[in-house]
Residue, then its C-alpha position, 0 to 999 in steps of 0.5 A: x898066305x902071303x899078302x902085298x901092299x902095292x902102291x902106284x905113286x905118281x912122280x911129282x915135279x919136285x920131291x918134297x923133303x918130307x917124302x925123304x923123311x918118310x922113306x928114311x922111316x918106313x922100314x922101322x914100321x915094316x920090321x915088326x910085321x915082317x914086311x919087306x920091299x920087293x919093288x921100290x921105284x924101279x923103272x917099269x916096262x909098260x907093255x899094255x896101257x899106261x903107267x904114269x909113275x912108280x910102283x912100290x910092292x911090299x910083301x908080308x907073311x899074311x894079310x893080317x900082318x899087312x893090315x896090322x902094319x898099315x893100321x899101326x900107330x907107327x905107320x899112321x904117324x909117317x903116312x902124311x909125310x908121303x900122302x900129302x906130297x905124292x898122289x897115288x893109290x895103295x891096295x892090300x892084296x892076298x897072294x896065291x898059294x904056291x900050287x895055284x892053278x889058273x886053269x882050275x880057277x877058270x873051271x871053278x868060275x865057269x861052273x859058278x856061272x852055271x849051265x847056259x851062261x857065258x862071261x857075256x851073260x852073267x848067271x843073274x841074267x838067266x831066265x826067271x823060269x830056269x830055277x835050277x840055275x839060281x837055286x844054288x846061289 
């Protein structure tokens, strides 16, 4: 399943020269893992909340390849060139299958909550006397 590296990087007042070196070298760390840039600092159109900074999104064929890239000696060697000069967050996340159905996902989540519970009343809050709801957990 496709996986993504998502970075939310805060824009510095001045870009350190090592950040440019990082940018020049990162593609060669991605190539062995079939990683490719999908978004790289394009302007974001904020519709809800706040988004201070830039978005970088890199796609990989699998989570295993995304992890292998991040943990690779080649990437770890250049990581400080960015991390020491740009504040930000980076996560790895799996995508969904092409036939993903959010309504089916909602139904499965609702069923997992159990009868008589709502999103405001987690299944763990069901009365202790109701053992049928907790027996499946």
